[in-house]
FINU-693131 format. One line per field, with one value per residue (C-alpha): residue number from 1; residue in one letter; x, y, z. Coordinates in nm, 4 decimals. Example, Ala and Ser with C-alpha at 12.3 -4.5 7.8 and 13.67 -1.06 7.14 Angstrom:
2
seq = (1/2)
type = (A/S)
px = (1.2300/1.3670)
py = (-0.4500/-0.1060)
pz = (0.7800/0.7140)
This chain:
458
seq = (1/2/3/4/5/6/7/8/9/10/11/12/13/14/15/16/17/18/19/20/21/22/23/24/25/26/27/28/29/30/31/32/33/34/35/36/37/38/39/40/41/42/43/44/45/46/47/48/49/50/51/52/53/54/55/56/57/58/59/60/61/62/63/64/65/66/67/68/69/70/71/72/73/74/75/76/77/78/79/80/81/82/83/84/85/86/87/88/89/90/91/92/93/94/95/96/97/98/99/100/101/102/103/104/105/106/107/108/109/110/111/112/113/114/115/116/117/118/119/120/121/122/123/124/125/126/127/128/129/130/131/132/133/134/135/136/137/138/139/140/141/142/143/144/145/146/147/148/149/150/151/152/153/154/155/156/157/158/159/160/161/162/163/164/165/166/167/168/169/170/171/172/173/174/175/176/177/178/179/180/181/182/183/184/185/186/187/188/189/190/191/192/193/194/195/196/197/198/199/200/201/202/203/204/205/206/207/208/209/210/211/212/213/214/215/216/217/218/219/220/221/222/223/224/225/226/227/228/229/230/231/232/233/234/235/236/237/238/239/240/241/242/243/244/245/246/247/248/249/250/251/252/253/254/255/256/257/258/259/260/261/262/263/264/265/266/267/268/269/270/271/272/273/274/275/276/277/278/279/280/281/282/283/284/285/286/287/288/289/290/291/292/293/294/295/296/297/298/299/300/301/302/303/304/305/306/307/308/309/310/311/312/313/314/315/316/317/318/319/320/321/322/323/324/325/326/327/328/329/330/331/332/333/334/335/336/337/338/339/340/341/342/343/344/345/346/347/348/349/350/351/352/353/354/355/356/357/358/359/360/361/362/363/364/365/366/367/368/369/370/371/372/373/374/375/376/377/378/379/380/381/382/383/384/385/386/387/388/389/390/391/392/393/394/395/396/397/398/399/400/401/402/403/404/405/406/407/408/409/410/411/412/413/414/415/416/417/418/419/420/421/422/423/424/425/426/427/428/429/430/431/432/433/434/435/436/437/438/439/440/441/442/443/444/445/446/447/448/449/450/451/452/453/454/455/456/457/458)
type = (M/A/E/K/L/W/G/G/A/F/S/V/P/P/D/E/E/I/I/R/Y/T/S/S/L/S/V/D/S/R/L/A/L/Y/D/I/A/G/S/C/A/H/V/R/M/L/A/E/C/G/I/I/R/K/E/E/A/E/E/I/V/A/G/L/T/Q/I/G/E/D/L/K/N/G/T/V/K/L/D/P/A/A/E/D/V/H/S/A/I/E/V/L/L/I/E/R/V/G/D/A/G/K/A/V/H/A/A/R/S/R/N/D/Q/V/A/T/D/V/R/L/Y/V/R/D/G/I/D/K/L/G/S/S/I/R/G/L/Q/R/V/I/A/L/A/A/D/A/N/I/D/A/I/M/P/G/Y/T/H/M/R/H/G/Q/P/V/L/F/A/H/H/L/L/A/Y/V/E/M/L/E/R/D/R/E/R/L/G/D/C/R/K/R/V/N/V/L/P/L/G/S/G/A/V/G/G/T/S/L/P/I/D/R/T/Y/T/A/E/L/L/G/F/E/G/V/A/S/N/S/I/D/A/V/S/D/R/D/F/V/M/E/V/L/S/A/I/A/I/L/F/I/H/I/S/R/L/C/E/E/L/I/L/W/S/T/K/E/F/G/F/I/A/F/D/E/S/L/C/T/G/S/S/M/M/P/Q/K/V/N/P/D/G/L/E/L/A/R/G/K/S/G/A/A/F/G/S/L/I/A/M/M/S/T/M/K/S/L/P/L/S/Y/N/R/D/M/Q/E/D/K/R/P/L/F/E/A/F/D/A/V/L/H/T/V/D/I/V/A/K/Y/V/G/G/M/S/V/D/A/E/A/L/L/R/A/L/D/G/D/F/S/E/A/T/D/I/A/E/Y/L/V/E/K/G/E/R/F/R/D/A/H/R/I/V/G/E/L/T/R/H/C/R/D/G/D/K/T/Y/G/D/L/T/P/D/E/W/R/N/F/S/S/L/F/G/D/D/V/A/A/L/V/G/P/E/K/S/V/E/R/K/V/S/Q/G/S/T/S/P/G/L/V/K/K/E/I/A/A/W/L/E/K/L/K)
px = (-2.5349/-2.7898/-2.5385/-2.4387/-2.6143/-2.6384/-2.6985/-3.0582/-2.9838/-2.7082/-2.7703/-2.4341/-2.2239/-1.9230/-1.5731/-1.4257/-1.0913/-1.2661/-1.4557/-1.1349/-0.9611/-1.2407/-1.3086/-1.2132/-1.3069/-0.9473/-0.8989/-1.2383/-1.3367/-1.1978/-1.4845/-1.7360/-1.8379/-1.8646/-2.0757/-2.3052/-2.3386/-2.4305/-2.6809/-2.8490/-2.8946/-3.0187/-3.2755/-3.4013/-3.4454/-3.6363/-3.8743/-3.9123/-4.0090/-4.2571/-4.0608/-4.0356/-4.2279/-4.0821/-4.1026/-3.9040/-3.6473/-3.6085/-3.5500/-3.2870/-3.1087/-3.1048/-2.9590/-2.6937/-2.6029/-2.5565/-2.3443/-2.1248/-2.0853/-2.0061/-1.7445/-1.5816/-1.5588/-1.4620/-1.7594/-1.8446/-1.6334/-1.7208/-1.7496/-1.4147/-1.5978/-1.7933/-1.7168/-1.6873/-1.7741/-2.1167/-2.2373/-2.0807/-2.2751/-2.5979/-2.5773/-2.5155/-2.8109/-3.0496/-2.9323/-3.0153/-3.3365/-3.4771/-3.6684/-3.6608/-3.2919/-3.3660/-3.5038/-3.1760/-3.0494/-3.3524/-3.2634/-2.8897/-2.6086/-2.2739/-2.1409/-2.2853/-2.2547/-1.8779/-1.8330/-2.0137/-1.8115/-1.4826/-1.5889/-1.6812/-1.3425/-1.1519/-1.3464/-1.2662/-0.9027/-0.8670/-1.0018/-0.7621/-0.4679/-0.5493/-0.5414/-0.2063/-0.0586/-0.1668/0.0077/0.3313/0.3021/0.2628/0.5659/0.7763/0.6501/0.7315/1.0831/1.1196/1.0044/1.2451/1.5402/1.4487/1.8007/1.9847/2.1339/2.2387/2.3587/2.0783/2.1542/2.1084/2.2626/2.3695/2.6147/2.6016/2.3924/2.2885/2.2582/1.9034/1.7346/1.7055/1.3443/1.2850/1.4124/1.1786/0.8801/0.9303/0.8080/0.5085/0.4151/0.4557/0.2398/-0.0249/-0.0502/-0.0861/-0.3706/-0.5400/-0.4943/-0.6581/-0.9381/-1.0021/-1.0032/-1.2568/-1.5123/-1.5080/-1.5052/-1.8138/-2.0655/-2.3063/-2.3108/-2.5588/-2.8906/-2.7259/-2.7744/-2.5591/-2.5391/-2.8749/-3.0449/-3.3631/-3.7354/-3.8122/-3.9104/-3.6056/-3.4822/-3.1065/-3.0843/-3.2273/-2.9650/-2.6941/-2.8118/-2.8096/-2.4503/-2.3217/-2.2628/-2.2866/-2.4530/-2.5463/-2.3762/-2.5605/-2.4889/-2.5435/-2.2849/-2.0155/-2.1178/-2.0318/-1.7257/-1.5585/-1.2379/-1.0947/-1.1289/-0.9073/-0.6395/-0.6687/-0.6233/-0.3357/-0.1778/-0.2166/-0.0623/0.2263/0.3008/0.2792/0.5265/0.7631/0.7577/0.8031/1.0907/1.2650/1.2308/1.3596/1.6578/1.7577/1.7109/1.9282/2.1996/2.1919/2.2372/2.5521/2.8984/2.9825/2.7033/2.6457/2.3592/2.1118/2.0960/1.8087/1.7040/1.8415/1.4925/1.4203/1.7216/1.8344/2.1742/2.3817/2.4068/2.7809/2.9050/2.8557/2.8917/2.6114/2.3064/2.0851/1.7659/1.6184/1.2615/1.3474/1.5104/1.2030/0.9764/1.1854/1.1723/0.7964/0.7492/0.8351/0.5483/0.3102/0.4151/0.3629/0.0088/-0.0760/0.0759/-0.0977/-0.4352/-0.3835/-0.2697/-0.5807/-0.8150/-0.6441/-0.8284/-1.1523/-1.4722/-1.7784/-1.9194/-1.8107/-1.5494/-1.4146/-1.0665/-1.1839/-1.1881/-0.8116/-0.8532/-0.8576/-0.5225/-0.3118/-0.5543/-0.5454/-0.1693/-0.1078/-0.3323/-0.1846/0.1678/0.1127/-0.0901/0.1763/0.4643/0.3393/0.3082/0.6532/0.8230/0.6560/0.8262/1.1662/1.1139/0.9877/1.2818/1.5659/1.8114/1.9684/2.3354/2.3135/2.6910/2.7525/2.5061/2.6897/3.0343/2.9222/2.8977/3.2581/3.4418/3.1759/3.1249/2.7482/2.7050/2.8084/2.4528/2.4112/2.7289/2.6087/2.2765/2.4678/2.6284/2.2850/2.1654/2.4661/2.3633/2.5473/2.3615/2.3084/2.4944/2.8004/2.7632/2.7466/3.0748/3.2478/3.1604/3.2606/3.6050/3.6254/3.5418/3.8074/4.0594/3.9704/3.9941/4.3292/4.4629/4.3068/4.1004/3.7407/3.5360/3.6037/3.9785/3.9637/4.0915/3.8940/4.1464/4.1016/3.7274/3.7685/4.0123/3.7095/3.4588/3.4742/3.1179/3.2378/3.2366/3.3372/2.9797/3.0347/3.1872/2.8397/2.7289/2.9774/2.8428/2.5464/2.3500/2.3755/2.2822/1.9527/1.8677/1.9011/1.6270/1.3096/1.1118/0.7911/0.8517/1.2238/1.4438/1.4243/1.4015/1.1084/0.9122/0.9953/0.8800/0.5500/0.5155/0.5787/0.3215/0.0672/0.1218/0.1012/-0.2246/-0.3620/-0.2503/-0.3901)
py = (11.9366/11.6676/11.4832/11.7939/11.8450/12.2168/12.2697/12.3922/12.7639/12.7598/12.8429/12.7280/12.4244/12.4759/12.5053/12.1549/12.2695/12.4398/12.1172/11.9146/12.1657/12.1744/11.8005/11.6244/11.2691/11.1540/11.2277/11.1932/10.8684/10.6865/10.8368/10.6417/10.3889/10.6592/10.8648/10.5675/10.5052/10.8700/10.8667/10.5504/10.7036/11.0292/10.8507/10.6420/10.9644/11.1273/10.8321/10.8351/11.2019/11.1444/11.3481/11.0510/10.7232/10.4320/10.2070/10.4655/10.4831/10.1051/10.1076/10.3815/10.2109/9.8800/10.0550/10.2358/9.9175/9.7300/10.0111/9.9844/9.6097/9.6551/9.9193/9.6915/9.3947/9.6063/9.5285/9.8967/10.2101/10.5728/10.7860/10.9686/11.2617/11.3214/11.6318/11.4454/11.1240/11.2560/11.3309/11.0099/10.7960/10.9910/10.9459/10.5724/10.5529/10.7232/10.4923/10.1903/10.2854/10.5529/10.8551/10.7337/10.8141/11.1787/11.2087/11.1251/11.4822/11.6395/11.8464/11.8306/11.9943/11.8656/12.1039/11.9078/11.5809/11.6024/11.7246/11.4103/11.1823/11.3256/11.2903/10.9263/10.8704/11.0405/10.8535/10.5236/10.6270/10.7177/10.3774/10.1950/10.4061/10.3556/9.9803/10.0020/10.2122/9.9518/9.6879/9.8871/9.9496/9.5785/9.4886/9.7428/9.6171/9.2583/9.3672/9.5346/9.2175/9.0007/9.2243/9.3119/9.2502/9.4616/9.7867/10.0743/10.4315/10.6780/10.9772/11.3501/11.5849/11.2609/11.2036/10.9332/11.0407/10.7481/10.3738/10.2745/9.9534/9.9077/9.8087/10.1386/10.3264/10.1313/10.1938/10.5680/10.5152/10.3166/10.6205/10.8559/10.6334/10.6188/10.9969/10.9715/10.7237/10.9415/11.2510/11.0759/10.9508/11.3006/11.4312/11.1616/11.3202/11.6378/11.4426/11.2458/11.5298/11.5140/11.8035/11.6342/11.8179/12.1590/12.2075/12.4459/12.7161/12.7931/12.4587/12.3353/12.4082/12.0345/11.8742/11.6502/11.4726/11.5144/11.3306/11.0208/11.0421/11.0824/10.7697/10.5691/10.6752/10.6403/11.0105/11.1267/11.4585/11.7014/12.0255/12.3158/12.5837/12.5184/12.7767/12.6279/12.2739/12.3158/12.5361/12.3537/12.1658/12.2025/11.8283/11.7719/12.0055/11.8471/11.4910/11.6010/11.7644/11.4418/11.2464/11.4947/11.4530/11.0753/11.0973/11.2946/11.0094/10.7492/10.9471/10.9699/10.5947/10.5261/10.7532/10.5657/10.2247/10.3359/10.4706/10.1666/9.9333/10.1092/9.9606/10.2530/10.1639/9.7962/9.7752/9.5995/9.4168/9.3558/9.0449/9.0720/9.0283/9.3821/9.5371/9.6250/9.6593/9.8964/9.8956/9.9641/9.8503/9.4730/9.4622/9.7022/9.5918/9.8963/9.9375/10.1519/10.1140/10.3032/10.5801/10.6114/10.6115/10.8932/11.0753/11.0453/11.2633/11.5668/11.4993/11.4588/11.7973/11.9378/11.8001/11.9876/12.3123/12.2753/12.2334/12.5242/12.7453/12.6546/12.7445/13.0484/13.3265/13.1707/13.3695/13.1748/12.9470/12.6852/12.7779/12.5555/12.5918/12.3340/12.0721/12.0659/11.9166/11.5556/11.4984/11.5947/11.4099/11.0893/11.1045/11.1542/10.8645/10.6355/10.7157/10.6859/10.3638/10.1937/10.3407/10.2341/9.8750/9.8829/10.0156/9.7398/9.4876/9.6384/9.6414/9.2843/9.1794/9.3314/9.1407/9.3156/9.2742/9.3123/9.2788/9.5641/9.7792/9.7043/9.7627/10.1087/10.1981/10.1044/10.3917/10.6518/10.7617/10.7397/10.6346/10.9893/11.0957/10.7857/10.8782/11.2359/11.1057/10.8708/11.1786/11.3442/11.0373/11.0837/11.4438/11.6446/11.9218/11.8262/12.1229/12.0425/11.6731/11.7612/11.9563/11.6817/11.4116/11.6421/11.6855/11.3116/11.2399/11.4846/11.3091/10.9770/11.1132/11.2761/10.9521/10.7293/10.5534/10.4479/10.4745/10.1052/10.1649/10.4068/10.3039/10.3828/10.6548/10.8167/10.8284/10.9885/11.2464/11.4047/11.3610/11.2071/11.0887/10.8223/10.4866/10.1405/10.0903/10.3399/10.0625/9.9081/10.1998/10.1264/9.9413/9.9802/9.6951/9.8521/10.1929/10.0817/9.8704/10.1716/10.3676/10.3951/10.6868/10.6161/10.6017/10.5335/10.2674/10.0349/9.6743/9.5973/9.8996/9.8429/9.4806/9.5993/9.8570/9.5945/9.3625/9.6455/9.7439/9.3875/9.3409/9.6677/9.5893/9.2363)
pz = (7.4110/7.4952/7.7134/7.9103/8.2422/8.1800/7.8067/7.8019/7.8182/7.5560/7.1923/7.0617/7.1456/7.3723/7.2339/7.2263/7.3633/7.6573/7.7298/7.7185/7.9444/8.2005/8.2036/8.5257/8.4276/8.3905/8.7608/8.9294/8.7536/9.0563/9.2569/9.0488/9.3133/9.5788/9.3381/9.2818/9.6562/9.7131/9.4259/9.5536/9.8982/9.7458/9.5301/9.8210/10.0164/9.7277/9.7253/10.1051/10.0862/9.8036/9.5492/9.3130/9.3045/9.5015/9.1956/9.0036/9.2832/9.2853/8.9101/8.9431/9.2330/9.0446/8.7401/8.9445/9.1300/8.8039/8.6621/8.9707/8.9241/8.5559/8.6356/8.8913/8.6564/8.3576/8.1340/8.0969/8.0806/8.1412/7.8295/7.7985/7.6405/7.9618/8.1682/8.4952/8.6719/8.7751/8.4239/8.2882/8.5339/8.4876/8.1081/8.1547/8.3908/8.1494/7.8714/8.0883/8.2679/8.0379/8.1630/8.5245/8.5282/8.4632/8.8169/8.9896/9.0066/9.1759/9.4841/9.4336/9.2386/9.1280/9.3937/9.6848/9.4957/9.4494/9.8069/9.9201/9.6936/9.8171/10.1799/10.1190/9.9555/10.2380/10.5041/10.3350/10.2894/10.6553/10.7581/10.5247/10.6336/11.0001/10.9440/10.7628/11.0410/11.2961/11.0855/11.0848/11.4593/11.5212/11.3088/11.5004/11.8369/11.7369/11.6363/11.9751/12.1492/11.9499/12.0445/12.4027/12.5373/12.2785/12.4108/12.1858/12.2166/12.2747/12.0578/12.0986/11.8400/11.6622/11.9492/12.2139/12.5112/12.7321/12.6781/12.5818/12.4870/12.1116/12.1805/12.3596/12.0544/11.8250/12.0509/12.0035/11.6460/11.7685/11.9782/11.6807/11.4635/11.7338/11.7256/11.3489/11.3875/11.6464/11.4292/11.1350/11.3596/11.4843/11.1280/11.0361/11.2682/11.0597/10.7345/10.8353/10.7810/10.4857/10.2352/9.9979/9.9757/10.0106/9.6383/9.4401/9.7082/9.8710/9.9310/9.7627/9.7726/9.7496/10.0847/10.1271/10.4393/10.4598/10.7906/10.6251/10.3501/10.6134/10.7916/10.4692/10.3951/10.7499/10.8090/11.1690/11.0830/10.8072/10.7107/10.8731/10.6138/10.2439/10.1392/10.3604/10.2656/9.8979/9.9438/10.2345/10.1629/10.5113/10.5540/10.2486/10.3829/10.7253/10.6033/10.3787/10.6832/10.8809/10.5923/10.5724/10.9445/10.9076/10.6207/10.8446/11.0961/10.8224/10.6745/11.0120/11.0611/10.7099/10.7637/11.0788/10.9190/10.6260/10.8591/11.0867/10.7888/10.6618/10.7124/10.9404/11.1825/11.1118/11.3588/11.1285/10.7964/10.5561/10.3743/10.0213/9.8772/10.0034/9.8305/9.4812/9.3192/9.1117/8.7331/8.7617/9.1036/9.1363/9.5142/9.6006/9.8017/9.8509/10.0597/9.7819/9.9030/10.2204/10.0199/9.7997/10.1048/10.2451/9.9123/9.8702/10.1767/9.9631/9.7241/10.0195/10.1554/9.8069/9.7957/10.1139/9.9887/9.6518/9.8209/10.0570/9.7697/9.5702/9.8550/10.0024/9.8154/9.6953/9.7546/9.8642/9.7574/9.5022/9.2411/8.9666/9.1169/9.3687/9.0954/9.1508/9.4984/9.3838/9.2181/9.5228/9.7496/9.5457/9.4986/9.8696/9.9700/9.7038/9.8157/10.1888/10.1768/9.9673/10.1644/10.5085/10.3882/10.2228/10.5358/10.7376/10.5059/10.5821/10.9581/10.9466/10.7289/10.9288/11.1471/11.4442/11.5447/11.9225/11.9602/11.7174/11.9095/12.2326/12.0796/11.9732/12.3432/12.4222/12.5878/12.5094/12.8747/12.8280/13.1931/13.2961/13.3874/13.6057/13.7917/13.8430/13.9752/14.2068/14.3623/14.3923/14.5836/14.8136/14.8842/14.6178/14.4345/14.0710/13.9205/14.1296/14.0490/13.6791/13.7076/13.9046/13.6524/13.3667/13.5232/13.5879/13.2239/13.1006/13.3262/13.1655/12.8118/12.8797/13.0246/12.7593/13.0259/13.0714/13.3915/13.4439/13.4525/13.7471/14.0873/14.4052/14.4896/14.1476/14.1999/14.5426/14.4054/14.2382/14.5244/14.8688/14.8100/14.5667/14.7425/14.6317/14.5059/14.2223/14.0130/13.9933/13.7742/13.4978/13.1923/12.9578/13.1141/13.4578/13.3182/13.1684/13.4714/13.7022/13.5253/13.7303/13.5841/13.4000/13.0246/13.0658/12.9087/13.2099/13.0812/13.3090/13.1930/12.8266/12.8470/12.9914/12.7120/12.4462/12.6008/12.6210/12.2578/12.1289/12.3168/12.1789/11.8235/11.8024)
């Protein structure tokens, strides 16, 4: 009982199975360094406010700092019998600095302590993930730049729609990832609020300075309500939501890379170092990493649902259910940080077959919209132009022809507005060059977008 932070009021020792069941150390031990950082700031604040002596605070901070170093280099381990990371570190501290260590927990509870640790972890995770996303964005933008002349089918409903630059298609993912980065950055603002000093539920009667603690830990503000401070896990659900959306974007990219690398598409190929083989079929070269990246999205969605399910019916304030917030959080961050970097390897290691991309456009009538817009420029109403080009396309299909096979008279059979200049619309290169709208697949605009992204992602 002596090593429990709460044993004074108990007359009998706790059931060992209950202690094992309620222990969180196997999961929250990875918060140790964040816990030490929070404790150091808390102790410095206690000394600044005159609650403990400054000499005592210096001794505690030195002890905590050394424990952190020892944990990092593996010369000390947390007691596996401890209930959680907080009690394990406090016991270690008291062993090292004696009675001074018993002052570390004044004016705080494990409720506000763990909330602080998790916020520090999430803040750090967001910063790391933001950096990884930027790395993936840059790799994609470089791939777009290297293949600026490649033209591919632009798909809707998985059918050919209009010719687009391959680079333009890739930049769509850069845009998605930018929203992910912004979403995480916005979430970080709500993460970066200090709960420490809220106590267990109602605050403390000791004259603490929470703003000072916030400044020491780099928080932008302090939680305004002690009840909400210890029971809030919105920030966990929010970051898991952002990770889930990011995984959706990653999964979509992986799916396209997998499809494009198949024999049926043949648009891209991967360096063999990024692939694995089959235990039975000797010829197989599989981009398994992309499949796993796609598959890991399901677990990320599960982490979000698990967290929301845990929180959905909890009365205020803290409940032990909330101990279950860490496993899904840690698993989601571990998966997404690794996955973003792995996908960047695949994008950086792919080769693009521009001729195969262009061949895929042969005879697909994907210049049809350009021809309809040509008629609009000549004065035709768009709905009538749409019908005319539809009839023209059916004529070509029935006669096993392409637009390029049509004679001037055949064009004019469908509309007197077709002149000899209509032939200049036929061909994927001409189609993309005609685009003028902002955000379109025009080569000039796409080159500017690539340059802007590469400058931004330096």
